[in-house]
C-alpha positions as CSV (number, residue, x, y, z in Angstrom):
1,M,-57.5,-34.7,6.5
2,T,-54.7,-37.2,6.2
3,Y,-51.3,-36.9,7.7
4,T,-49.7,-36.2,4.3
5,Q,-52.3,-33.5,3.5
6,S,-51.6,-31.9,6.8
7,R,-47.9,-31.8,6.2
8,R,-48.5,-30.2,2.7
9,T,-50.8,-27.6,4.1
10,G,-48.3,-26.8,6.9
11,A,-45.5,-26.5,4.4
12,R,-47.5,-24.0,2.2
13,S,-48.4,-21.9,5.3
14,L,-44.7,-21.8,6.3
15,A,-43.7,-20.8,2.8
16,L,-46.3,-18.0,2.7
17,F,-45.2,-16.8,6.1
18,A,-41.6,-16.7,5.1
19,T,-42.4,-14.7,1.9
20,C,-44.3,-12.1,3.9
21,L,-41.6,-11.9,6.5
22,L,-38.9,-11.4,3.8
23,S,-40.9,-8.7,2.1
24,L,-41.4,-6.8,5.4
25,T,-37.7,-7.2,6.2
26,L,-36.6,-5.8,2.8
27,T,-39.0,-2.9,3.2
28,A,-37.6,-2.2,6.6
29,R,-34.0,-2.2,5.3
30,A,-34.9,0.1,2.5
31,Q,-36.2,2.5,5.0
32,N,-33.1,2.3,7.2
33,I,-35.2,0.8,10.0
34,P,-33.1,-1.6,12.1
35,V,-33.4,-5.3,11.3
36,G,-32.4,-8.2,13.5
37,D,-32.9,-7.9,17.2
38,D,-35.0,-4.8,16.7
39,A,-37.1,-6.4,13.9
40,A,-40.0,-6.7,16.4
41,N,-40.2,-2.9,16.4
42,A,-39.3,-2.4,12.7
43,V,-41.9,-4.6,11.0
44,P,-45.0,-3.1,12.7
45,H,-44.1,0.4,11.4
46,C,-45.5,-0.1,8.0
47,L,-48.3,-2.3,9.4
48,A,-49.4,0.6,11.6
49,M,-49.1,3.0,8.6
50,S,-51.4,0.8,6.6
51,K,-54.2,1.4,9.1
52,A,-53.5,5.1,9.8
53,P,-55.6,7.9,8.2
54,T,-54.1,9.4,5.1
55,E,-53.7,12.8,3.5
56,T,-52.9,13.8,-0.1
57,R,-50.1,16.2,-0.8
58,T,-48.7,17.6,-4.1
59,Y,-45.0,18.4,-4.5
60,Y,-44.1,20.6,-7.5
61,L,-40.5,19.9,-8.6
62,T,-38.9,23.2,-9.5
63,N,-35.6,21.9,-10.8
64,V,-36.8,19.0,-13.0
65,T,-36.4,19.7,-16.8
66,Q,-36.7,16.1,-18.2
67,Q,-39.1,13.3,-17.5
68,T,-36.3,10.9,-16.5
69,Q,-35.3,13.3,-13.7
70,G,-38.9,13.3,-12.3
71,T,-39.1,9.5,-12.7
72,E,-35.9,9.0,-10.7
73,I,-37.3,11.0,-7.8
74,L,-40.6,9.1,-8.0
75,V,-38.8,5.7,-7.8
76,A,-36.7,6.9,-4.8
77,I,-39.8,8.0,-2.9
78,R,-41.7,4.9,-3.8
79,N,-38.9,2.6,-2.7
80,L,-38.2,4.4,0.6
81,L,-41.7,4.9,1.9
82,C,-44.1,2.1,3.0
83,P,-45.6,-0.1,0.3
84,T,-49.1,1.1,1.1
85,V,-48.2,4.7,0.3
86,K,-49.6,5.8,-3.1
87,V,-47.2,7.9,-5.2
88,Y,-47.9,9.4,-8.7
89,Y,-45.9,11.5,-11.0
90,V,-47.6,14.1,-13.3
91,D,-45.1,15.0,-16.0
92,S,-47.1,17.8,-17.5
93,Q,-47.1,19.6,-14.2
94,K,-43.7,18.3,-13.0
95,A,-45.4,17.3,-9.8
96,V,-45.4,14.3,-7.4
97,V,-48.7,13.4,-5.8
98,I,-48.5,11.4,-2.6
99,E,-51.3,9.9,-0.5
100,A,-50.0,8.7,2.9
101,P,-50.3,9.1,6.6
102,P,-48.8,12.3,8.1
103,A,-45.7,10.5,9.4
104,E,-44.9,9.2,5.9
105,L,-45.6,12.6,4.4
106,G,-43.0,14.1,6.7
107,R,-40.4,11.6,5.3
108,A,-41.6,12.5,1.8
109,D,-41.0,16.2,2.5
110,K,-37.3,15.5,3.3
111,L,-36.8,13.3,0.3
112,V,-38.2,15.9,-2.1
113,H,-36.1,18.6,-0.5
114,D,-32.9,16.5,-0.8
115,L,-33.5,15.3,-4.4
116,D,-35.1,18.3,-6.1
117,R,-31.9,20.3,-6.4
118,S,-30.9,22.8,-9.0
119,I,-28.8,21.5,-11.9
120,K,-25.6,23.4,-12.5
121,T,-24.9,24.9,-15.9
122,Y,-21.5,25.3,-17.5
123,R,-20.1,27.2,-20.4
124,V,-17.7,25.1,-22.6
125,T,-15.5,27.2,-24.9
126,Y,-13.4,25.6,-27.7
127,T,-10.5,27.7,-29.0
128,L,-9.1,26.7,-32.4
129,T,-5.7,28.3,-33.2
130,E,-4.1,27.9,-36.6
131,L,-0.3,28.2,-36.5
132,D,2.3,28.5,-39.3
133,A,5.9,28.1,-38.2
134,G,5.0,29.1,-34.7
135,K,3.1,32.2,-35.7
136,T,-0.6,32.5,-35.2
137,V,-2.6,32.7,-38.4
138,S,-6.1,32.7,-37.1
139,T,-8.1,32.0,-33.9
140,Q,-11.7,31.0,-33.6
141,H,-13.8,30.5,-30.5
142,Y,-16.9,28.3,-30.1
143,S,-19.0,28.4,-26.9
144,M,-22.0,26.4,-25.8
145,L,-23.9,26.0,-22.5
146,L,-24.4,22.6,-21.0
147,A,-26.2,21.2,-17.9
148,D,-24.3,18.8,-15.7
149,G,-24.6,15.3,-17.3
150,E,-26.4,16.4,-20.5
151,H,-25.2,16.1,-24.1
152,T,-25.0,19.2,-26.4
153,T,-24.2,19.5,-30.1
154,M,-23.2,22.6,-32.1
155,K,-22.7,22.8,-35.8
156,E,-21.4,25.6,-38.0
157,G,-21.0,25.3,-41.8
158,N,-22.8,24.5,-45.0
159,K,-24.9,21.8,-46.5
160,I,-23.4,20.6,-49.8
161,P,-25.8,19.0,-52.3
162,I,-24.6,15.7,-53.8
163,A,-26.4,14.0,-56.7
164,T,-27.2,10.4,-55.9
165,G,-29.2,9.4,-59.0
166,T,-31.9,10.3,-61.5
167,Y,-35.4,9.0,-62.0
168,A,-38.4,9.5,-64.4
169,A,-42.0,8.7,-63.8
170,D,-43.7,6.0,-65.9
171,G,-44.9,7.5,-69.1
172,A,-43.0,10.8,-68.7
173,P,-41.7,12.3,-71.9
174,S,-38.0,12.0,-72.7
175,G,-35.8,14.6,-71.0
176,S,-38.1,14.9,-68.0
177,A,-35.9,12.9,-65.6
178,Q,-35.3,14.4,-62.2
179,T,-32.1,14.3,-60.1
180,Q,-32.1,13.1,-56.5
181,F,-29.8,14.9,-54.0
182,T,-28.5,14.2,-50.6
183,Y,-26.9,16.9,-48.4
184,L,-23.6,16.6,-46.6
185,D,-22.7,18.8,-43.6
186,V,-19.3,20.6,-44.1
187,G,-17.8,22.8,-41.4
188,M,-17.2,22.6,-37.7
189,N,-19.1,20.1,-35.5
190,F,-18.8,19.9,-31.7
191,D,-20.3,17.2,-29.4
192,A,-19.8,17.7,-25.6
193,T,-20.9,16.2,-22.4
194,V,-19.8,17.6,-19.0
195,T,-19.9,15.6,-15.8
196,V,-18.7,17.3,-12.6
197,T,-17.5,15.6,-9.5
198,S,-16.5,17.1,-6.2
199,N,-12.9,17.8,-7.3
200,S,-12.8,17.5,-11.1
201,V,-14.6,18.0,-14.4
202,H,-15.0,15.2,-16.9
203,L,-15.5,16.4,-20.5
204,M,-16.4,13.9,-23.2
205,S,-16.0,15.8,-26.5
206,K,-15.7,15.3,-30.2
207,V,-14.4,18.0,-32.5
208,E,-14.8,17.5,-36.2
209,D,-13.5,19.8,-39.0
210,S,-14.5,19.1,-42.6
211,S,-14.1,21.0,-45.8
212,L,-14.2,20.4,-49.6
213,D,-11.1,19.3,-51.4
214,Q,-10.4,19.1,-55.1
215,P,-13.1,17.0,-56.8
216,V,-12.4,13.8,-58.6
217,T,-13.9,12.2,-61.7
218,I,-15.1,8.6,-61.4
219,A,-16.6,6.9,-64.5
220,G,-17.2,10.2,-66.1
221,V,-19.0,11.7,-63.1
222,T,-17.4,14.5,-61.0
223,E,-17.6,13.7,-57.3
224,P,-16.8,16.0,-54.4
225,V,-14.0,15.1,-52.0
226,V,-14.4,16.0,-48.3
227,R,-11.4,16.6,-46.1
228,Q,-12.1,15.6,-42.5
229,S,-10.2,15.8,-39.2
230,V,-11.7,14.4,-36.0
231,L,-10.5,14.7,-32.4
232,S,-12.5,12.6,-29.9
233,G,-12.0,11.5,-26.3
234,T,-12.6,12.1,-22.6
235,S,-10.6,14.6,-20.6
236,V,-10.3,15.4,-16.9
237,L,-10.2,19.2,-16.4
238,T,-10.1,21.9,-13.8
239,L,-12.8,24.6,-13.8
240,D,-11.7,27.9,-15.2
241,K,-8.3,26.6,-16.5
242,P,-7.7,26.1,-20.3
243,F,-6.8,22.6,-21.4
244,M,-5.1,21.5,-24.6
245,L,-7.1,18.7,-26.2
246,G,-4.7,18.1,-29.1
247,T,-3.1,19.3,-32.4
248,I,-4.2,18.5,-35.9
249,D,-1.9,18.9,-38.9
250,I,-3.5,20.7,-41.9
251,P,-3.0,18.5,-45.1
252,N,-0.9,19.9,-47.9
253,T,0.5,22.7,-45.8
254,A,3.1,23.3,-43.1
255,R,0.4,24.5,-40.7
256,H,-1.3,22.9,-37.8
257,M,-4.3,23.6,-35.6
258,D,-4.2,23.6,-31.8
259,I,-7.5,22.8,-30.1
260,A,-8.0,24.0,-26.5
261,V,-11.0,24.0,-24.2
262,L,-12.2,25.9,-21.2
263,V,-15.0,25.0,-18.8
264,E,-16.6,27.6,-16.6
265,Q,-19.6,27.4,-14.2
266,V,-22.4,29.8,-15.2
267,K,-24.8,29.1,-12.3
């Protein structure tokens, strides 16, 4: 071997050693094992685990309702345990299967206990009050249940058929043309997402009120006209206290509609 070849071989060996050392260091940091002066004690931890006898344990997640929630727990366990630990998620059973030494299984026990927590549920109630010269004309309440961080939609109304065109099959007799329709939702629509922090409630909501107005005739065809009012935004609320989202004027009248919301914890 020439001197140049020896230098190249030595450089490759140093690069490989540095890569392995960096991987072990990052793993140790992810596990909150001291790095630096105590690295001599930290790095052998996972090396020792790779040679230790293993056991298989199944954890059934009792509070997971969506695959993304189970996947997040899986990723956390996989990142915090040693790289040699085998972790699998079985979505049909909502279960995490881990093959690892007893010491690592003990850490997995704590992680599953800390992460598999019950998700709080909230009731969101919208109150629509129609007023005329300060007097209440009508009041309507709409309630829905939401889990923390999840999006929910509620609709109440009618589907209005609207003709979009006509067609006739090739060779069909005259007068056999068929009319195509599309359907338009008219009524009340609510979209809501609740996110709860330690001291406040964030509500992202959209309230939409639509109704039919007087039709118009365009090119000899009578077309429906839809009147629509939309209130959309994000509000910071306090649990169990009503909050005024806004006021919408009702066209062609002296009336207006107040929209308030109340968020209550169910469980």
